[in-house]
NUMIDO-978240 format. One record per atom (N, C-alpha, C): atom name; y, x, z; residue number from 1; residue in three letters. Coordinates in steps of 0.02 Angstrom, whole numbers, plus 32768, in hexadecimal, padded with zeros to 4 digits. Atoms other than C-alpha are relative to their C-alpha. Example, Ala and Ser with C-alpha at 12.3 -4.5 7.8 and 13.67 -1.06 7.14 Angstrom:
<recs>
atom->N y->7FC5 x->802D z->8000 nr->1 rest->ALA
atom->CA y->7F1F x->8267 z->8186 nr->1 rest->ALA
atom->C y->803C x->802D z->8000 nr->1 rest->ALA
atom->N y->7FC5 x->7FD6 z->7FFD nr->2 rest->SER
atom->CA y->7FCB x->82AC z->8165 nr->2 rest->SER
atom->C y->8037 x->7FD9 z->8025 nr->2 rest->SER
</recs>
This chain:
<recs>
atom->N y->7FD1 x->7FC9 z->7FFF nr->1 rest->MET
atom->CA y->9700 x->BA3C z->6E56 nr->1 rest->MET
atom->C y->7FE4 x->803D z->7FDD nr->1 rest->MET
atom->N y->8020 x->7FC7 z->801F nr->2 rest->LYS
atom->CA y->9682 x->BABA z->6E1D nr->2 rest->LYS
atom->C y->8001 x->7FFA z->7FB4 nr->2 rest->LYS
atom->N y->7FFF x->800A z->8048 nr->3 rest->SER
atom->CA y->967A x->BA6D z->6D70 nr->3 rest->SER
atom->C y->8046 x->8009 z->7FE4 nr->3 rest->SER
atom->N y->7FBA x->7FF6 z->8016 nr->4 rest->LEU
atom->CA y->973A x->BA70 z->6D64 nr->4 rest->LEU
atom->C y->800E x->804B z->7FF9 nr->4 rest->LEU
atom->N y->7FF7 x->7FB7 z->8004 nr->5 rest->LYS
atom->CA y->9739 x->BB2C z->6D87 nr->5 rest->LYS
atom->C y->7FDB x->801B z->7FC3 nr->5 rest->LYS
atom->N y->8026 x->7FEA z->803A nr->6 rest->ASN
atom->CA y->96B2 x->BB43 z->6D03 nr->6 rest->ASN
atom->C y->8023 x->7FEE z->7FBF nr->6 rest->ASN
atom->N y->7FDC x->8016 z->803C nr->7 rest->ILE
atom->CA y->9716 x->BAE0 z->6C83 nr->7 rest->ILE
atom->C y->803E x->802C z->7FF5 nr->7 rest->ILE
atom->N y->7FC4 x->7FD5 z->8006 nr->8 rest->ILE
atom->CA y->97B6 x->BB44 z->6CA7 nr->8 rest->ILE
atom->C y->7FEC x->8047 z->7FEC nr->8 rest->ILE
atom->N y->8018 x->7FBE z->8012 nr->9 rest->GLY
atom->CA y->9754 x->BBE7 z->6C9D nr->9 rest->GLY
atom->C y->7FEB x->8003 z->7FB7 nr->9 rest->GLY
atom->N y->8015 x->8003 z->8045 nr->10 rest->LEU
atom->CA y->9709 x->BBB2 z->6BF8 nr->10 rest->LEU
atom->C y->803C x->7FFC z->7FD1 nr->10 rest->LEU
atom->N y->7FC3 x->8006 z->8028 nr->11 rest->ILE
atom->CA y->97B4 x->BB83 z->6BB3 nr->11 rest->ILE
atom->C y->8023 x->8044 z->7FFC nr->11 rest->ILE
atom->N y->7FE0 x->7FBE z->8000 nr->12 rest->LEU
atom->CA y->97FE x->BC2A z->6BE8 nr->12 rest->LEU
atom->C y->7FD9 x->8033 z->7FD7 nr->12 rest->LEU
atom->N y->802A x->7FD3 z->8027 nr->13 rest->LEU
atom->CA y->976C x->BC89 z->6B9E nr->13 rest->LEU
atom->C y->8008 x->7FF2 z->7FB5 nr->13 rest->LEU
atom->N y->7FF7 x->8013 z->8047 nr->14 rest->THR
atom->CA y->9780 x->BC2A z->6AFA nr->14 rest->THR
atom->C y->8044 x->8018 z->7FE7 nr->14 rest->THR
atom->N y->7FBD x->7FEB z->8014 nr->15 rest->VAL
atom->CA y->983B x->BC50 z->6AF5 nr->15 rest->VAL
atom->C y->8001 x->804C z->7FF6 nr->15 rest->VAL
atom->N y->8001 x->7FB6 z->8006 nr->16 rest->PHE
atom->CA y->981F x->BD0B z->6B11 nr->16 rest->PHE
atom->C y->7FD8 x->8016 z->7FC3 nr->16 rest->PHE
atom->N y->802A x->7FEC z->8038 nr->17 rest->VAL
atom->CA y->9794 x->BD15 z->6A91 nr->17 rest->VAL
atom->C y->8022 x->7FF0 z->7FBE nr->17 rest->VAL
atom->N y->7FE0 x->8012 z->803F nr->18 rest->THR
atom->CA y->97F4 x->BCB9 z->6A0A nr->18 rest->THR
atom->C y->8042 x->8026 z->7FF6 nr->18 rest->THR
atom->N y->7FC1 x->7FDB z->8006 nr->19 rest->ALA
atom->CA y->9897 x->BD16 z->6A2F nr->19 rest->ALA
atom->C y->7FF2 x->8047 z->7FE6 nr->19 rest->ALA
atom->N y->8011 x->7FBC z->8015 nr->20 rest->CYS
atom->CA y->9842 x->BDBE z->6A12 nr->20 rest->CYS
atom->C y->7FEC x->8002 z->7FB7 nr->20 rest->CYS
atom->N y->8016 x->8001 z->8046 nr->21 rest->LYS
atom->CA y->9804 x->BD88 z->6966 nr->21 rest->LYS
atom->C y->803B x->7FFD z->7FD0 nr->21 rest->LYS
atom->N y->7FC5 x->8002 z->802B nr->22 rest->ASN
atom->CA y->98B6 x->BD7A z->6922 nr->22 rest->ASN
atom->C y->801F x->8045 z->7FF8 nr->22 rest->ASN
atom->N y->7FE8 x->7FBC z->8009 nr->23 rest->GLU
atom->CA y->98C3 x->BE33 z->6907 nr->23 rest->GLU
atom->C y->8020 x->8006 z->7FBC nr->23 rest->GLU
atom->N y->7FE0 x->7FF5 z->8040 nr->24 rest->THR
atom->CA y->993C x->BE64 z->6880 nr->24 rest->THR
atom->C y->7FEF x->8046 z->7FE9 nr->24 rest->THR
atom->N y->800F x->7FBE z->801D nr->25 rest->ALA
atom->CA y->991A x->BEF4 z->680B nr->25 rest->ALA
atom->C y->803C x->802D z->800C nr->25 rest->ALA
atom->N y->7FC8 x->7FD2 z->7FF5 nr->26 rest->PRO
atom->CA y->9983 x->BF8E z->6831 nr->26 rest->PRO
atom->C y->8028 x->8008 z->7FC0 nr->26 rest->PRO
atom->N y->7FD4 x->7FF8 z->803A nr->27 rest->GLU
atom->CA y->9A18 x->BFA3 z->67BF nr->27 rest->GLU
atom->C y->8000 x->804A z->7FEB nr->27 rest->GLU
atom->N y->7FFF x->7FBD z->801B nr->28 rest->VAL
atom->CA y->9A0E x->C03B z->674F nr->28 rest->VAL
atom->C y->8043 x->800C z->7FE0 nr->28 rest->VAL
atom->N y->7FBE x->7FF0 z->801A nr->29 rest->VAL
atom->CA y->9AB5 x->C08B z->672B nr->29 rest->VAL
atom->C y->7FFD x->8045 z->7FE1 nr->29 rest->VAL
atom->N y->7FFE x->7FBF z->8022 nr->30 rest->THR
atom->CA y->9ACD x->C117 z->66AE nr->30 rest->THR
atom->C y->8047 x->801C z->8007 nr->30 rest->THR
atom->N y->7FC0 x->7FE0 z->7FF5 nr->31 rest->VAL
atom->CA y->9B58 x->C18F z->66D9 nr->31 rest->VAL
atom->C y->8003 x->803E z->7FD6 nr->31 rest->VAL
atom->N y->7FF7 x->7FC4 z->8028 nr->32 rest->GLU
atom->CA y->9B99 x->C20E z->665F nr->32 rest->GLU
atom->C y->8021 x->8036 z->802B nr->32 rest->GLU
atom->N y->7FE6 x->7FC8 z->7FD8 nr->33 rest->VAL
atom->CA y->9BB9 x->C2B7 z->66AF nr->33 rest->VAL
atom->C y->8015 x->8037 z->7FD0 nr->33 rest->VAL
atom->N y->7FE9 x->7FC8 z->8028 nr->34 rest->GLU
atom->CA y->9C23 x->C33D z->6661 nr->34 rest->GLU
atom->C y->7FE5 x->8040 z->801F nr->34 rest->GLU
atom->N y->8018 x->7FC1 z->7FE7 nr->35 rest->THR
atom->CA y->9BD4 x->C3E6 z->6670 nr->35 rest->THR
atom->C y->8034 x->8035 z->7FEF nr->35 rest->THR
atom->N y->7FD0 x->7FCA z->800B nr->36 rest->ALA
atom->CA y->9C43 x->C47C z->6682 nr->36 rest->ALA
atom->C y->7FE0 x->8035 z->7FD4 nr->36 rest->ALA
atom->N y->8019 x->7FCC z->802B nr->37 rest->THR
atom->CA y->9C2B x->C4F4 z->65F5 nr->37 rest->THR
atom->C y->802D x->803C z->8006 nr->37 rest->THR
atom->N y->7FDC x->7FC2 z->7FF9 nr->38 rest->GLU
atom->CA y->9C5D x->C5A5 z->660D nr->38 rest->GLU
atom->C y->800B x->801D z->7FBA nr->38 rest->GLU
atom->N y->7FF1 x->7FE1 z->8040 nr->39 rest->GLU
atom->CA y->9CB6 x->C5E9 z->6575 nr->39 rest->GLU
atom->C y->7FFC x->804C z->800A nr->39 rest->GLU
atom->N y->8005 x->7FB8 z->7FFC nr->40 rest->VAL
atom->CA y->9C8C x->C69D z->6555 nr->40 rest->VAL
atom->C y->803F x->801D z->7FE0 nr->40 rest->VAL
atom->N y->7FC2 x->7FE2 z->8018 nr->41 rest->VAL
atom->CA y->9D2F x->C6FA z->6545 nr->41 rest->VAL
atom->C y->7FF1 x->8048 z->7FEF nr->41 rest->VAL
atom->N y->8009 x->7FBB z->8013 nr->42 rest->THR
atom->CA y->9D24 x->C799 z->64E3 nr->42 rest->THR
atom->C y->8042 x->8024 z->8004 nr->42 rest->THR
atom->N y->7FC3 x->7FD9 z->7FF8 nr->43 rest->LEU
atom->CA y->9DA4 x->C81A z->6512 nr->43 rest->LEU
atom->C y->8002 x->8037 z->7FCC nr->43 rest->LEU
atom->N y->7FF6 x->7FCC z->8032 nr->44 rest->ASP
atom->CA y->9DEB x->C891 z->6492 nr->44 rest->ASP
atom->C y->7FFF x->8044 z->8023 nr->44 rest->ASP
atom->N y->8003 x->7FBF z->7FDE nr->45 rest->PRO
atom->CA y->9DB6 x->C941 z->64C7 nr->45 rest->PRO
atom->C y->803A x->802E z->7FED nr->45 rest->PRO
atom->N y->7FC8 x->7FD7 z->8015 nr->46 rest->ASN
atom->CA y->9E49 x->C98A z->6467 nr->46 rest->ASN
atom->C y->8043 x->7FE6 z->8018 nr->46 rest->ASN
atom->N y->7FC2 x->801F z->7FEA nr->47 rest->ALA
atom->CA y->9ECA x->C91A z->64B9 nr->47 rest->ALA
atom->C y->8020 x->8029 z->8039 nr->47 rest->ALA
atom->N y->7FDB x->7FE2 z->7FC9 nr->48 rest->THR
atom->CA y->9F50 x->C959 z->652E nr->48 rest->THR
atom->C y->800B x->7FCA z->8034 nr->48 rest->THR
atom->N y->7FFA x->8033 z->7FCC nr->49 rest->TYR
atom->CA y->9F45 x->C8F9 z->65D0 nr->49 rest->TYR
atom->C y->8036 x->8014 z->8032 nr->49 rest->TYR
atom->N y->7FCC x->7FF6 z->7FCE nr->50 rest->ALA
atom->CA y->9FD7 x->C8E5 z->6646 nr->50 rest->ALA
atom->C y->7FF0 x->7FD5 z->803C nr->50 rest->ALA
atom->N y->8009 x->8027 z->7FC3 nr->51 rest->LYS
atom->CA y->9FDB x->C8A5 z->66F7 nr->51 rest->LYS
atom->C y->8044 x->7FE9 z->8018 nr->51 rest->LYS
atom->N y->7FC1 x->801C z->7FE8 nr->52 rest->ALA
atom->CA y->A061 x->C833 z->673A nr->52 rest->ALA
atom->C y->7FF3 x->7FDB z->8042 nr->52 rest->ALA
atom->N y->8000 x->8027 z->7FC2 nr->53 rest->GLU
atom->CA y->A084 x->C7EC z->67E6 nr->53 rest->GLU
atom->C y->8040 x->7FD8 z->8002 nr->53 rest->GLU
atom->N y->7FC4 x->8029 z->7FF8 nr->54 rest->PHE
atom->CA y->A0FB x->C75E z->6809 nr->54 rest->PHE
atom->C y->7FF5 x->7FCB z->8035 nr->54 rest->PHE
atom->N y->8001 x->8033 z->7FCC nr->55 rest->THR
atom->CA y->A126 x->C6DF z->688D nr->55 rest->THR
atom->C y->8003 x->7FBB z->7FDF nr->55 rest->THR
atom->N y->7FFE x->8045 z->8017 nr->56 rest->ILE
atom->CA y->A103 x->C626 z->686F nr->56 rest->ILE
atom->C y->8019 x->7FD5 z->8039 nr->56 rest->ILE
atom->N y->7FE3 x->802D z->7FCE nr->57 rest->GLU
atom->CA y->A172 x->C5AF z->68D1 nr->57 rest->GLU
atom->C y->7FEB x->7FB9 z->7FF0 nr->57 rest->GLU
atom->N y->800D x->8047 z->800A nr->58 rest->GLY
atom->CA y->A149 x->C4F7 z->68EB nr->58 rest->GLY
atom->C y->7FB8 x->7FEC z->800C nr->58 rest->GLY
atom->N y->8046 x->8011 z->7FF3 nr->59 rest->MET
atom->CA y->A08F x->C501 z->6912 nr->59 rest->MET
atom->C y->7FFA x->7FE2 z->8046 nr->59 rest->MET
atom->N y->8009 x->8021 z->7FBF nr->60 rest->THR
atom->CA y->A058 x->C48D z->699E nr->60 rest->THR
atom->C y->7FB9 x->8004 z->801B nr->60 rest->THR
atom->N y->8045 x->7FFB z->7FE8 nr->61 rest->CYS
atom->CA y->9F9D x->C4AC z->69A8 nr->61 rest->CYS
atom->C y->7FDA x->8035 z->7FD8 nr->61 rest->CYS
atom->N y->8026 x->7FCB z->801F nr->62 rest->ALA
atom->CA y->9F1C x->C530 z->6980 nr->62 rest->ALA
atom->C y->7FD1 x->7FE6 z->7FCA nr->62 rest->ALA
atom->N y->8032 x->8018 z->802F nr->63 rest->MET
atom->CA y->9E99 x->C4C7 z->6928 nr->63 rest->MET
atom->C y->801F x->7FDB z->7FC5 nr->63 rest->MET
atom->N y->7FE2 x->8026 z->8037 nr->64 rest->GLY
atom->CA y->9F09 x->C455 z->68C2 nr->64 rest->GLY
atom->C y->8030 x->802A z->7FD8 nr->64 rest->GLY
atom->N y->7FCB x->7FDC z->8023 nr->65 rest->CYS
atom->CA y->9FA0 x->C4BD z->6897 nr->65 rest->CYS
atom->C y->7FEA x->8045 z->7FE8 nr->65 rest->CYS
atom->N y->800F x->7FBA z->8010 nr->66 rest->ALA
atom->CA y->9F6A x->C572 z->689D nr->66 rest->ALA
atom->C y->7FC5 x->8006 z->7FCF nr->66 rest->ALA
atom->N y->803B x->7FFB z->802B nr->67 rest->LYS
atom->CA y->9EBE x->C559 z->684E nr->67 rest->LYS
atom->C y->800D x->7FE3 z->7FBA nr->67 rest->LYS
atom->N y->7FEF x->801C z->8041 nr->68 rest->THR
atom->CA y->9F04 x->C4EB z->67C3 nr->68 rest->THR
atom->C y->8028 x->8030 z->7FD6 nr->68 rest->THR
atom->N y->7FD7 x->7FCE z->8023 nr->69 rest->ILE
atom->CA y->9F87 x->C56C z->6794 nr->69 rest->ILE
atom->C y->7FD4 x->803B z->7FEB nr->69 rest->ILE
atom->N y->802D x->7FC7 z->800E nr->70 rest->GLU
atom->CA y->9F05 x->C5F7 z->679E nr->70 rest->GLU
atom->C y->7FD3 x->7FF1 z->7FC4 nr->70 rest->GLU
atom->N y->802D x->8013 z->8037 nr->71 rest->LYS
atom->CA y->9E8D x->C59A z->672A nr->71 rest->LYS
atom->C y->8025 x->7FFB z->7FBE nr->71 rest->LYS
atom->N y->7FD9 x->8007 z->803E nr->72 rest->LYS
atom->CA y->9F15 x->C572 z->66AB nr->72 rest->LYS
atom->C y->8012 x->8044 z->7FE4 nr->72 rest->LYS
atom->N y->7FEF x->7FBD z->8018 nr->73 rest->MET
atom->CA y->9F4C x->C628 z->66A1 nr->73 rest->MET
atom->C y->7FC1 x->8024 z->7FE8 nr->73 rest->MET
atom->N y->803E x->7FDE z->8013 nr->74 rest->ALA
atom->CA y->9E98 x->C667 z->6699 nr->74 rest->ALA
atom->C y->7FE6 x->7FE8 z->7FBD nr->74 rest->ALA
atom->N y->8017 x->801B z->803F nr->75 rest->LYS
atom->CA y->9E76 x->C5F6 z->6603 nr->75 rest->LYS
atom->C y->802B x->8017 z->7FC5 nr->75 rest->LYS
atom->N y->7FD5 x->7FEA z->8036 nr->76 rest->MET
atom->CA y->9F04 x->C642 z->659F nr->76 rest->MET
atom->C y->7FDD x->8037 z->7FD7 nr->76 rest->MET
atom->N y->801C x->7FCC z->802A nr->77 rest->GLU
atom->CA y->9ECC x->C6AA z->650B nr->77 rest->GLU
atom->C y->8024 x->8041 z->800D nr->77 rest->GLU
atom->N y->7FE3 x->7FBF z->7FF1 nr->78 rest->GLY
atom->CA y->9EE8 x->C760 z->6536 nr->78 rest->GLY
atom->C y->8005 x->8010 z->804A nr->78 rest->GLY
atom->N y->7FFD x->7FF4 z->7FB8 nr->79 rest->VAL
atom->CA y->9EE1 x->C74C z->65F3 nr->79 rest->VAL
atom->C y->7FBB x->8019 z->8016 nr->79 rest->VAL
atom->N y->803E x->7FE2 z->7FE8 nr->80 rest->LYS
atom->CA y->9E5D x->C7BE z->663E nr->80 rest->LYS
atom->C y->7FED x->7FE5 z->8044 nr->80 rest->LYS
atom->N y->800D x->801C z->7FBE nr->81 rest->SER
atom->CA y->9E6F x->C780 z->66F1 nr->81 rest->SER
atom->C y->8040 x->7FE2 z->801B nr->81 rest->SER
atom->N y->7FC7 x->8021 z->7FE0 nr->82 rest->ALA
atom->CA y->9EE0 x->C70E z->6755 nr->82 rest->ALA
atom->C y->7FEB x->7FEB z->8046 nr->82 rest->ALA
atom->N y->800E x->8013 z->7FBB nr->83 rest->THR
atom->CA y->9EE6 x->C6F7 z->6812 nr->83 rest->THR
atom->C y->8041 x->7FE7 z->801E nr->83 rest->THR
atom->N y->7FC5 x->801B z->7FDD nr->84 rest->VAL
atom->CA y->9F5E x->C68C z->6878 nr->84 rest->VAL
atom->C y->7FEF x->7FFC z->8049 nr->84 rest->VAL
atom->N y->8008 x->7FFF z->7FB7 nr->85 rest->ASP
atom->CA y->9F6C x->C6AC z->6933 nr->85 rest->ASP
atom->C y->8031 x->7FCE z->801D nr->85 rest->ASP
atom->N y->7FD4 x->8034 z->7FE6 nr->86 rest->PHE
atom->CA y->9FAF x->C60D z->6982 nr->86 rest->PHE
atom->C y->8028 x->8017 z->803D nr->86 rest->PHE
atom->N y->7FDE x->7FEB z->7FC2 nr->87 rest->ASP
atom->CA y->9FD8 x->C65C z->6A2B nr->87 rest->ASP
atom->C y->803B x->802E z->7FF2 nr->87 rest->ASP
atom->N y->7FCA x->7FD1 z->8011 nr->88 rest->LYS
atom->CA y->A041 x->C6E6 z->69DC nr->88 rest->LYS
atom->C y->802D x->7FE6 z->7FC9 nr->88 rest->LYS
atom->N y->7FDC x->801C z->803A nr->89 rest->LYS
atom->CA y->A080 x->C676 z->694D nr->89 rest->LYS
atom->C y->8003 x->8032 z->7FC7 nr->89 rest->LYS
atom->N y->8001 x->7FC8 z->802F nr->90 rest->LEU
atom->CA y->A04D x->C706 z->68DD nr->90 rest->LEU
atom->C y->7FCC x->7FF6 z->7FC9 nr->90 rest->LEU
atom->N y->802E x->8003 z->8039 nr->91 rest->ALA
atom->CA y->A001 x->C704 z->682F nr->91 rest->ALA
atom->C y->7FF7 x->8047 z->7FE6 nr->91 rest->ALA
atom->N y->8010 x->7FBE z->801B nr->92 rest->MET
atom->CA y->9FAA x->C79E z->67E9 nr->92 rest->MET
atom->C y->7FD9 x->7FF4 z->7FC0 nr->92 rest->MET
atom->N y->801D x->800D z->8041 nr->93 rest->VAL
atom->CA y->9F83 x->C79C z->672F nr->93 rest->VAL
atom->C y->7FF9 x->8041 z->7FD9 nr->93 rest->VAL
atom->N y->800A x->7FC8 z->802D nr->94 rest->GLU
atom->CA y->9F37 x->C81F z->66BD nr->94 rest->GLU
atom->C y->7FF8 x->7FE2 z->7FBA nr->94 rest->GLU
atom->N y->7FFE x->8021 z->8041 nr->95 rest->TYR
atom->CA y->9F58 x->C7F8 z->6606 nr->95 rest->TYR
atom->C y->800A x->8033 z->7FC7 nr->95 rest->TYR
atom->N y->7FF8 x->7FD9 z->803D nr->96 rest->ASP
atom->CA y->9F57 x->C83C z->6554 nr->96 rest->ASP
atom->C y->8049 x->7FFA z->7FEA nr->96 rest->ASP
atom->N y->7FB8 x->8001 z->8011 nr->97 rest->GLU
atom->CA y->A00B x->C86D z->652B nr->97 rest->GLU
atom->C y->800E x->7FE5 z->7FBA nr->97 rest->GLU
atom->N y->7FF6 x->8018 z->8044 nr->98 rest->ALA
atom->CA y->9FF2 x->C83F z->6474 nr->98 rest->ALA
atom->C y->7FFB x->7FB4 z->7FFB nr->98 rest->ALA
atom->N y->800C x->8048 z->8004 nr->99 rest->LYS
atom->CA y->9FBF x->C78B z->649B nr->99 rest->LYS
atom->C y->8027 x->7FD8 z->8035 nr->99 rest->LYS
atom->N y->7FE0 x->8023 z->7FC8 nr->100 rest->VAL
atom->CA y->A017 x->C75F z->653F nr->100 rest->VAL
atom->C y->803F x->8025 z->8014 nr->100 rest->VAL
atom->N y->7FC2 x->7FE2 z->7FE7 nr->101 rest->THR
atom->CA y->A0C8 x->C77C z->657D nr->101 rest->THR
atom->C y->800E x->7FE4 z->8045 nr->101 rest->THR
atom->N y->7FED x->801C z->7FBF nr->102 rest->PRO
atom->CA y->A113 x->C766 z->6629 nr->102 rest->PRO
atom->C y->8020 x->7FBA z->7FF9 nr->102 rest->PRO
atom->N y->7FE1 x->8041 z->800C nr->103 rest->THR
atom->CA y->A177 x->C6D4 z->65E0 nr->103 rest->THR
atom->C y->7FCB x->7FCA z->7FF6 nr->103 rest->THR
atom->N y->8034 x->8032 z->800B nr->104 rest->SER
atom->CA y->A0D8 x->C67C z->65A6 nr->104 rest->SER
atom->C y->7FDA x->7FF0 z->8041 nr->104 rest->SER
atom->N y->801E x->800C z->7FBE nr->105 rest->LEU
atom->CA y->A08C x->C692 z->6654 nr->105 rest->LEU
atom->C y->802B x->7FD0 z->8028 nr->105 rest->LEU
atom->N y->7FD1 x->802B z->7FDC nr->106 rest->GLU
atom->CA y->A127 x->C643 z->66A0 nr->106 rest->GLU
atom->C y->7FFF x->7FB9 z->7FE4 nr->106 rest->GLU
atom->N y->8002 x->8042 z->801F nr->107 rest->GLU
atom->CA y->A11F x->C5B3 z->6623 nr->107 rest->GLU
atom->C y->7FC2 x->7FD9 z->8015 nr->107 rest->GLU
atom->N y->803E x->8021 z->7FEB nr->108 rest->VAL
atom->CA y->A06A x->C58D z->6652 nr->108 rest->VAL
atom->C y->8007 x->7FE6 z->8047 nr->108 rest->VAL
atom->N y->7FF6 x->8015 z->7FBB nr->109 rest->VAL
atom->CA y->A099 x->C585 z->670A nr->109 rest->VAL
atom->C y->802D x->7FC2 z->8002 nr->109 rest->VAL
atom->N y->7FD1 x->8039 z->8000 nr->110 rest->LYS
atom->CA y->A12B x->C510 z->66E7 nr->110 rest->LYS
atom->C y->7FE2 x->7FC2 z->7FE1 nr->110 rest->LYS
atom->N y->8021 x->803A z->8020 nr->111 rest->LYS
atom->CA y->A0C2 x->C4A0 z->6675 nr->111 rest->LYS
atom->C y->7FCB x->7FE1 z->802D nr->111 rest->LYS
atom->N y->8032 x->801A z->7FD2 nr->112 rest->THR
atom->CA y->A041 x->C48E z->66FF nr->112 rest->THR
atom->C y->801F x->7FCB z->802D nr->112 rest->THR
atom->N y->7FDC x->8030 z->7FD7 nr->113 rest->GLY
atom->CA y->A0C2 x->C432 z->6768 nr->113 rest->GLY
atom->C y->8049 x->8010 z->8004 nr->113 rest->GLY
atom->N y->7FB7 x->7FF6 z->7FFF nr->114 rest->ASP
atom->CA y->A17E x->C418 z->676C nr->114 rest->ASP
atom->C y->8017 x->8021 z->8041 nr->114 rest->ASP
atom->N y->7FEA x->7FE6 z->7FBF nr->115 rest->MET
atom->CA y->A184 x->C44D z->6823 nr->115 rest->MET
atom->C y->7FF5 x->804B z->8007 nr->115 rest->MET
atom->N y->800F x->7FB8 z->7FFB nr->116 rest->TYR
atom->CA y->A147 x->C4FF z->6800 nr->116 rest->TYR
atom->C y->8035 x->8029 z->7FDD nr->116 rest->TYR
atom->N y->7FD1 x->7FD2 z->801F nr->117 rest->SER
atom->CA y->A1BC x->C58E z->67DD nr->117 rest->SER
atom->C y->7FE8 x->8048 z->800C nr->117 rest->SER
atom->N y->8015 x->7FBA z->7FFD nr->118 rest->VAL
atom->CA y->A19F x->C647 z->67BD nr->118 rest->VAL
atom->C y->803C x->802B z->8011 nr->118 rest->VAL
atom->N y->7FCB x->7FD1 z->7FED nr->119 rest->THR
atom->CA y->A206 x->C6CE z->6811 nr->119 rest->THR
atom->C y->7FE1 x->8045 z->8008 nr->119 rest->THR
atom->N y->8013 x->7FBB z->7FF1 nr->120 rest->ASP
atom->CA y->A1FF x->C789 z->6826 nr->120 rest->ASP
atom->C y->7FC4 x->8019 z->7FD6 nr->120 rest->ASP
atom->N y->8036 x->7FE8 z->802A nr->121 rest->MET
atom->CA y->A18F x->C7AE z->6790 nr->121 rest->MET
atom->C y->800C x->804A z->7FF1 nr->121 rest->MET
atom->N y->7FFA x->7FB9 z->800E nr->122 rest->HIS
atom->CA y->A16C x->C867 z->677D nr->122 rest->HIS
atom->C y->7FBC x->801C z->7FED nr->122 rest->HIS
atom->N y->803D x->7FDE z->8015 nr->123 rest->SER
atom->CA y->A0EC x->C8DA z->672C nr->123 rest->SER
atom->C y->7FEA x->8031 z->8036 nr->123 rest->SER
atom->N y->801B x->7FD2 z->7FCF nr->124 rest->VAL
atom->CA y->A079 x->C940 z->679B nr->124 rest->VAL
atom->C y->7FC8 x->8028 z->7FE1 nr->124 rest->VAL
atom->N y->8039 x->7FD8 z->8017 nr->125 rest->ASP
atom->CA y->9FFA x->C9CA z->6781 nr->125 rest->ASP
atom->C y->7FC0 x->7FE8 z->8021 nr->125 rest->ASP
atom->N y->8039 x->801B z->7FDB nr->126 rest->ALA
atom->CA y->9F86 x->C97F z->6805 nr->126 rest->ALA
atom->C y->8018 x->7FC6 z->802A nr->126 rest->ALA
atom->N y->7FEC x->803A z->7FD8 nr->127 rest->PHE
atom->CA y->9F88 x->C8D9 z->6860 nr->127 rest->PHE
atom->C y->8008 x->8013 z->8049 nr->127 rest->PHE
atom->N y->7FF4 x->7FF3 z->7FB9 nr->128 rest->GLY
atom->CA y->9FCD x->C8D9 z->6910 nr->128 rest->GLY
atom->C y->8036 x->8034 z->800C nr->128 rest->GLY
atom->N y->7FC9 x->7FCF z->7FF7 nr->129 rest->GLU
atom->CA y->A054 x->C95C z->68EF nr->129 rest->GLU
atom->C y->8042 x->7FDA z->8004 nr->129 rest->GLU
atom->N y->7FBC x->801F z->7FFD nr->130 rest->ASN
atom->CA y->A107 x->C931 z->691B nr->130 rest->ASN
atom->C y->8034 x->8033 z->7FEF nr->130 rest->ASN
</recs>
C-alpha cells in the first residue's frame, strides 16, 4: 500500500512538473494611440467681438450632448469662447463678428445632431444678463 501511494505521488509530481513547462510566451500587442494636439488659435486683436446667448433644445445629457456642441462651436474659426450649460440649456459664445454670424452658430448646432434646435438667440454685453 505504501508503494502504491509513492507511485501515485510520483505520477502527480511528474504531471505538475511537466505541466508547468508548457508556458507560452506572452503575446505582444501594439496599439496605436491618437494624441490630442492642441491647436494654437491666434485671435485678431483688432477684431470686434460680440457675445451671444441662446437656448439649445433637444439635449439629453451633459457629457454627450452639451460638451459635443460646445467643442464644435469652440473649434469654429473666429470663436473666442463657447460654453454650453446643460442644466440651463444655455449656450454662451463670444465670437469675431467678421468671421462668425449668429446663423453660422445655429447651423453648427443643427449639424451636430438633428434633434437640436436653437431658440431665443440674442446679443448680450456680458454673459448671464437677461
